N, CA, C and O atoms as a MOPAC input file, in Angstrom:
PM7 MOZYME 1SCF
protein

 N    -13.82100 1   -20.75300 1    -7.96500 1
 C    -14.13700 1   -19.66900 1    -8.85500 1
 C    -14.65400 1   -18.46400 1    -8.06300 1
 O    -14.29200 1   -17.32500 1    -8.35400 1
 N    -15.49400 1   -18.71900 1    -7.07000 1
 C    -16.02200 1   -17.62400 1    -6.25700 1
 C    -14.90800 1   -16.96500 1    -5.44500 1
 O    -14.89500 1   -15.74600 1    -5.27000 1
 N    -13.98400 1   -17.77100 1    -4.95700 1
 C    -12.86700 1   -17.22300 1    -4.19300 1
 C    -11.98200 1   -16.31500 1    -5.02500 1
 O    -11.55100 1   -15.25700 1    -4.56600 1
 N    -11.71300 1   -16.74000 1    -6.25800 1
 C    -10.90700 1   -15.91800 1    -7.15400 1
 C    -11.60200 1   -14.59900 1    -7.44300 1
 O    -10.96700 1   -13.54500 1    -7.41600 1
 N    -12.90700 1   -14.64400 1    -7.72000 1
 C    -13.66700 1   -13.42900 1    -7.99000 1
 C    -13.66500 1   -12.51800 1    -6.76400 1
 O    -13.55200 1   -11.29800 1    -6.89100 1
 N    -13.78800 1   -13.10900 1    -5.58500 1
 C    -13.79100 1   -12.31100 1    -4.35900 1
 C    -12.46700 1   -11.59300 1    -4.16000 1
 O    -12.44000 1   -10.41900 1    -3.79100 1
 N    -11.37300 1   -12.29800 1    -4.40300 1
 C    -10.05200 1   -11.68500 1    -4.23300 1
 C     -9.83100 1   -10.56500 1    -5.24400 1
 O     -9.35600 1    -9.49000 1    -4.87900 1
 N    -10.16800 1   -10.80300 1    -6.49900 1
 C     -9.96600 1    -9.79300 1    -7.53800 1
 C    -10.80500 1    -8.54600 1    -7.24900 1
 O    -10.30700 1    -7.42400 1    -7.34700 1
 N    -12.06100 1    -8.74000 1    -6.89700 1
 C    -12.93200 1    -7.59200 1    -6.62200 1
 C    -12.49500 1    -6.86800 1    -5.35400 1
 O    -12.50500 1    -5.63800 1    -5.31800 1
 N    -12.11600 1    -7.59900 1    -4.32400 1
 C    -11.66100 1    -6.95800 1    -3.08200 1
 C    -10.41900 1    -6.11100 1    -3.32900 1
 O    -10.32900 1    -4.98900 1    -2.83100 1
 N     -9.47500 1    -6.62700 1    -4.07900 1
 C     -8.25900 1    -5.86500 1    -4.38000 1
 C     -8.60200 1    -4.63000 1    -5.21100 1
 O     -8.05400 1    -3.55400 1    -4.97200 1
 N     -9.49600 1    -4.77100 1    -6.17500 1
 C     -9.89300 1    -3.62900 1    -7.00100 1
 C    -10.59400 1    -2.55900 1    -6.17200 1
 O    -10.32500 1    -1.36900 1    -6.33400 1
 N    -11.48400 1    -2.97700 1    -5.29300 1
 C    -12.20200 1    -2.01500 1    -4.44700 1
 C    -11.22100 1    -1.30300 1    -3.51100 1
 O    -11.30800 1    -0.08900 1    -3.32600 1
 N    -10.29500 1    -2.05400 1    -2.92600 1
 C     -9.32800 1    -1.44200 1    -2.01300 1
 C     -8.39400 1    -0.48300 1    -2.75000 1
 O     -8.10400 1     0.60400 1    -2.24900 1
 N     -7.92700 1    -0.87100 1    -3.91700 1
 C     -7.02700 1    -0.00200 1    -4.68000 1
 C     -7.74000 1     1.27100 1    -5.12200 1
 O     -7.20700 1     2.37000 1    -4.97400 1
 N     -8.93800 1     1.12100 1    -5.66100 1
 C     -9.71900 1     2.26500 1    -6.12000 1
 C    -10.04900 1     3.19200 1    -4.94700 1
 O     -9.86500 1     4.40600 1    -5.03100 1
 N    -10.53300 1     2.60700 1    -3.86400 1
 C    -10.92800 1     3.41100 1    -2.70600 1
 C     -9.76400 1     4.09300 1    -2.01500 1
 O     -9.87400 1     5.25100 1    -1.61300 1
 N     -8.65900 1     3.39700 1    -1.87300 1
 C     -7.51900 1     4.00200 1    -1.17200 1
 C     -6.90800 1     5.15400 1    -1.96400 1
 O     -6.48700 1     6.15400 1    -1.38300 1
 N     -6.85900 1     5.01800 1    -3.26300 1
 C     -6.31000 1     6.11000 1    -4.07000 1
 C     -7.24200 1     7.31300 1    -4.11200 1
 O     -6.79100 1     8.45800 1    -4.08800 1
 N     -8.53800 1     7.04900 1    -4.17500 1
 C     -9.48600 1     8.16100 1    -4.12200 1
 C     -9.48100 1     8.83100 1    -2.75100 1
 O     -9.63200 1    10.04900 1    -2.65900 1
 N     -9.31000 1     8.05800 1    -1.69700 1
 C     -9.29500 1     8.62100 1    -0.34500 1
 C     -8.09700 1     9.53900 1    -0.14000 1
 O     -8.14900 1    10.45100 1     0.68500 1
 N     -7.04300 1     9.31100 1    -0.86600 1
 C     -5.88300 1    10.20300 1    -0.77200 1
 C     -6.22200 1    11.58200 1    -1.31600 1
 O     -5.66300 1    12.58500 1    -0.87300 1
 N     -7.14100 1    11.63000 1    -2.27900 1
 C     -7.56200 1    12.90200 1    -2.85200 1
 C     -8.61400 1    13.56000 1    -1.96300 1
 O     -8.46600 1    14.70600 1    -1.53900 1
 N     -9.69300 1    12.79600 1    -1.69000 1
 C    -10.78100 1    13.31900 1    -0.87300 1
 C    -11.58500 1    12.12600 1    -0.34200 1
 O    -12.17600 1    11.39300 1    -1.13500 1
 N    -11.62100 1    11.92000 1     0.95600 1
 C    -12.33200 1    10.76000 1     1.51300 1
 C    -13.83300 1    10.74300 1     1.19400 1
 O    -14.39800 1     9.68000 1     0.93800 1
 N    -14.47200 1    11.89900 1     1.20900 1
 C    -15.90600 1    11.94900 1     0.89500 1
 C    -16.14300 1    11.55800 1    -0.56400 1
 O    -17.10200 1    10.85100 1    -0.87300 1
 N    -15.28500 1    12.01000 1    -1.43800 1
 C    -15.38000 1    11.65300 1    -2.85000 1
 C    -15.18600 1    10.15100 1    -3.03700 1
 O    -15.84500 1     9.54000 1    -3.87800 1
 N    -14.30000 1     9.56400 1    -2.27000 1
 C    -14.05800 1     8.12300 1    -2.36100 1
 C    -15.30900 1     7.33600 1    -1.99000 1
 O    -15.66700 1     6.37900 1    -2.67600 1
 N    -15.96400 1     7.72700 1    -0.92900 1
 C    -17.17500 1     7.02400 1    -0.49800 1
 C    -18.26600 1     7.16000 1    -1.55200 1
 O    -18.91000 1     6.17700 1    -1.91700 1
 N    -18.46800 1     8.35700 1    -2.03100 1
 C    -19.52400 1     8.59100 1    -3.02800 1
 C    -19.25400 1     7.81100 1    -4.30800 1
 O    -20.15800 1     7.16700 1    -4.84000 1
 N    -18.03900 1     7.85900 1    -4.80000 1
 C    -17.73300 1     7.15700 1    -6.05000 1
 C    -17.77100 1     5.64300 1    -5.88400 1
 O    -18.18400 1     4.94000 1    -6.80700 1
 N    -17.35300 1     5.12500 1    -4.74100 1
 C    -17.46400 1     3.68300 1    -4.50200 1
 C    -18.92300 1     3.25000 1    -4.53500 1
 O    -19.25500 1     2.22600 1    -5.13100 1
 N    -19.79000 1     4.02300 1    -3.90000 1
 C    -21.21700 1     3.69200 1    -3.90600 1
 C    -21.81600 1     3.78000 1    -5.29900 1
 O    -22.63700 1     2.94200 1    -5.67400 1
 N    -21.41700 1     4.78300 1    -6.07000 1
 C    -21.92900 1     4.93700 1    -7.43700 1
 C    -21.47800 1     3.76700 1    -8.31500 1
 O    -22.26800 1     3.23400 1    -9.09400 1
 N    -20.23100 1     3.37600 1    -8.19300 1
 C    -19.72300 1     2.26800 1    -9.00900 1
 C    -20.44400 1     0.96600 1    -8.66700 1
 O    -20.88400 1     0.24700 1    -9.56400 1
 N    -20.56500 1     0.66500 1    -7.39900 1
 C    -21.23100 1    -0.57800 1    -7.00300 1
 C    -22.71100 1    -0.54500 1    -7.37100 1
 O    -23.25300 1    -1.54400 1    -7.84300 1
 N    -23.36300 1     0.58600 1    -7.16000 1
 C    -24.78000 1     0.69300 1    -7.51900 1
 C    -24.98500 1     0.58900 1    -9.02600 1
 O    -26.02900 1     0.11100 1    -9.46800 1
 N    -24.02500 1     1.02000 1    -9.81300 1
 C    -24.13700 1     0.92500 1   -11.26400 1
 C    -23.88900 1    -0.47600 1   -11.79700 1
 O    -24.52400 1    -0.89700 1   -12.76400 1
 N    -22.98400 1    -1.18800 1   -11.17900 1
 C    -22.63400 1    -2.53300 1   -11.64200 1
 C    -23.56500 1    -3.60200 1   -11.07500 1
 O    -23.79300 1    -4.62900 1   -11.71500 1
 N    -24.09400 1    -3.36800 1    -9.89800 1
 C    -24.88500 1    -4.38300 1    -9.19600 1
 C    -26.07000 1    -4.93100 1    -9.99400 1
 O    -26.23800 1    -6.15000 1   -10.03100 1
 N    -26.89600 1    -4.10700 1   -10.62900 1
 C    -28.03400 1    -4.68900 1   -11.36400 1
 C    -27.62200 1    -5.62300 1   -12.49400 1
 O    -28.24300 1    -6.66700 1   -12.69700 1
 N    -26.59300 1    -5.26000 1   -13.21800 1
 C    -26.12900 1    -6.11400 1   -14.31700 1
 C    -25.56200 1    -7.42500 1   -13.80400 1
 O    -25.83000 1    -8.48900 1   -14.36300 1
 N    -24.78500 1    -7.34500 1   -12.75000 1
 C    -24.17200 1    -8.54800 1   -12.19500 1
 C    -25.23200 1    -9.42400 1   -11.52300 1
 O    -25.17000 1   -10.65000 1   -11.61200 1
 N    -26.19400 1    -8.80300 1   -10.85800 1
 C    -27.19800 1    -9.56700 1   -10.11900 1
 C    -28.07700 1   -10.39000 1   -11.06300 1
 O    -28.55500 1   -11.45800 1   -10.68300 1
 N    -28.29400 1    -9.90600 1   -12.28700 1
 C    -29.06800 1   -10.68000 1   -13.26900 1
 C    -28.36000 1   -11.97500 1   -13.66000 1
 O    -29.01500 1   -12.94500 1   -14.04200 1
 N    -27.05900 1   -11.99900 1   -13.57000 1
 C    -26.28800 1   -13.17900 1   -13.96500 1
 C    -26.34400 1   -14.30100 1   -12.93400 1
 O    -25.90900 1   -15.41600 1   -13.22300 1
 N    -26.86300 1   -14.03600 1   -11.74900 1
 C    -26.84100 1   -15.05000 1   -10.69300 1
 C    -27.69200 1   -16.26300 1   -11.00800 1
 O    -27.51700 1   -17.30600 1   -10.37800 1
 N    -28.59700 1   -16.16600 1   -11.95100 1
 C    -29.45300 1   -17.30600 1   -12.31000 1
 C    -28.74900 1   -18.28800 1   -13.25000 1
 O    -29.15700 1   -19.44500 1   -13.34800 1
 N    -27.71200 1   -17.84500 1   -13.93400 1
 C    -26.94800 1   -18.74000 1   -14.81200 1
 C    -26.04300 1   -19.61300 1   -13.94800 1
 O    -25.39800 1   -19.11800 1   -13.02300 1
 N    -25.99400 1   -20.90000 1   -14.24500 1
 C    -25.29300 1   -21.83400 1   -13.36000 1
 C    -23.80300 1   -21.52800 1   -13.19400 1
 O    -23.26800 1   -21.66600 1   -12.09400 1
 N    -23.14000 1   -21.12400 1   -14.24800 1
 C    -21.70300 1   -20.85700 1   -14.14100 1
 C    -21.44500 1   -19.48700 1   -13.54500 1
 O    -20.54000 1   -19.33000 1   -12.72600 1
 N    -22.21400 1   -18.50800 1   -13.93800 1
 C    -21.96800 1   -17.13600 1   -13.51600 1
 C    -22.33800 1   -16.87300 1   -12.06800 1
 O    -21.82500 1   -15.93000 1   -11.46600 1
 N    -23.22400 1   -17.69100 1   -11.49000 1
 C    -23.68100 1   -17.39300 1   -10.13100 1
 C    -22.53400 1   -17.39800 1    -9.13600 1
 O    -22.55500 1   -16.61900 1    -8.18300 1
 N    -21.53300 1   -18.25000 1    -9.32700 1
 C    -20.41100 1   -18.28000 1    -8.38600 1
 C    -19.55500 1   -17.03000 1    -8.50300 1
 O    -19.01600 1   -16.54500 1    -7.50800 1
 N    -19.43100 1   -16.51400 1    -9.70300 1
 C    -18.70700 1   -15.25300 1    -9.86100 1
 C    -19.46100 1   -14.10800 1    -9.20500 1
 O    -18.85800 1   -13.22400 1    -8.59600 1
 N    -20.78600 1   -14.12700 1    -9.33100 1
 C    -21.60200 1   -13.07800 1    -8.71300 1
 C    -21.46700 1   -13.12800 1    -7.19600 1
 O    -21.26500 1   -12.09400 1    -6.56100 1
 N    -21.57500 1   -14.31000 1    -6.61200 1
 C    -21.45000 1   -14.43000 1    -5.16300 1
 C    -20.04000 1   -14.05300 1    -4.69400 1
 O    -19.87400 1   -13.43100 1    -3.64500 1
 N    -19.04800 1   -14.42600 1    -5.46300 1
 C    -17.67500 1   -14.04300 1    -5.13100 1
 C    -17.46600 1   -12.54000 1    -5.23000 1
 O    -16.79300 1   -11.94700 1    -4.38700 1
 N    -18.04000 1   -11.92400 1    -6.25700 1
 C    -17.92100 1   -10.47100 1    -6.41500 1
 C    -18.61400 1    -9.75400 1    -5.26100 1
 O    -18.09400 1    -8.76300 1    -4.74700 1
 N    -19.77000 1   -10.23900 1    -4.85500 1
 C    -20.47000 1    -9.62500 1    -3.72100 1
 C    -19.64100 1    -9.73700 1    -2.44500 1
 O    -19.53900 1    -8.78100 1    -1.67800 1
 N    -19.05600 1   -10.89500 1    -2.22700 1
 C    -18.19900 1   -11.06800 1    -1.04800 1
 C    -16.95900 1   -10.18600 1    -1.14700 1
 O    -16.49000 1    -9.65800 1    -0.13800 1
 N    -16.43000 1   -10.02400 1    -2.34500 1
 C    -15.26100 1    -9.16900 1    -2.54100 1
 C    -15.54700 1    -7.71100 1    -2.24800 1
 O    -14.70900 1    -7.01500 1    -1.67600 1
 N    -16.71900 1    -7.24500 1    -2.63400 1
 C    -17.09300 1    -5.85500 1    -2.33900 1
 C    -17.18800 1    -5.64400 1    -0.83300 1
 O    -16.68600 1    -4.65300 1    -0.30200 1
 N    -17.82900 1    -6.57300 1    -0.15800 1
 C    -17.95400 1    -6.46000 1     1.30600 1
 C    -16.57300 1    -6.51200 1     1.96000 1
 O    -16.28300 1    -5.72500 1     2.86100 1
 N    -15.73100 1    -7.42600 1     1.51500 1
 C    -14.38200 1    -7.53300 1     2.08600 1
 C    -13.55000 1    -6.28300 1     1.79300 1
 O    -12.81800 1    -5.80500 1     2.65900 1
 N    -13.66200 1    -5.76300 1     0.58600 1
 C    -12.91800 1    -4.55200 1     0.22900 1
 C    -13.34600 1    -3.34300 1     1.04200 1
 O    -12.50800 1    -2.57500 1     1.51200 1
 N    -14.65500 1    -3.17500 1     1.20700 1
 C    -15.14700 1    -2.05600 1     2.01200 1
 C    -14.74500 1    -2.20900 1     3.47000 1
 O    -14.39300 1    -1.23300 1     4.13200 1
 N    -14.79800 1    -3.44100 1     3.96300 1
 C    -14.40000 1    -3.68600 1     5.34600 1
 C    -12.91800 1    -3.34400 1     5.54000 1
 O    -12.54200 1    -2.71500 1     6.52900 1
 N    -12.09700 1    -3.76200 1     4.59900 1
 C    -10.66800 1    -3.47200 1     4.69400 1
 C    -10.40400 1    -1.96800 1     4.63300 1
 O     -9.53400 1    -1.46000 1     5.34100 1
 N    -11.14500 1    -1.26400 1     3.79800 1
 C    -10.96600 1     0.18600 1     3.72300 1
 C    -11.38300 1     0.85900 1     5.02200 1
 O    -10.71500 1     1.78100 1     5.49000 1
 N    -12.49100 1     0.40000 1     5.60600 1
 C    -12.94900 1     0.99600 1     6.86200 1
 C    -11.98100 1     0.70500 1     8.00900 1
 O    -11.71200 1     1.57700 1     8.83500 1
 N    -11.46500 1    -0.51000 1     8.05800 1
 C    -10.50000 1    -0.86800 1     9.10400 1
 C     -9.19900 1    -0.08300 1     8.90000 1
 O     -8.58500 1     0.37100 1     9.86500 1
 N     -8.79300 1     0.07000 1     7.66400 1
 C     -7.57300 1     0.81300 1     7.38100 1
 C     -7.71200 1     2.29900 1     7.67100 1
 O     -6.72600 1     2.95700 1     8.00300 1
 N     -8.91900 1     2.83700 1     7.55300 1
 C     -9.14600 1     4.25600 1     7.80800 1
 C     -9.22200 1     4.56300 1     9.29400 1
 O     -8.99100 1     5.69700 1     9.71400 1
 N     -9.54600 1     3.54900 1    10.08700 1
 C     -9.71600 1     3.78500 1    11.53500 1
 C     -8.41200 1     3.86600 1    12.26800 1
 O     -8.39900 1     4.06000 1    13.48400 1

């Protein structure tokens, strides 16, 4: 379950970031940070529920993987 969440979130972050970077790279960074900062508190509260915690950990790993892929792709 965590792996699936990680893949879905990583693909979403990469798709969102790459399309925004085509418009303006600075805007892409700012909006990615705003989206993650806005979603993080709500998702982080779910980590205490036994079923949801794996989705939360997978989503966190997906965000890190997506950002890493965007940074590697930009270099």
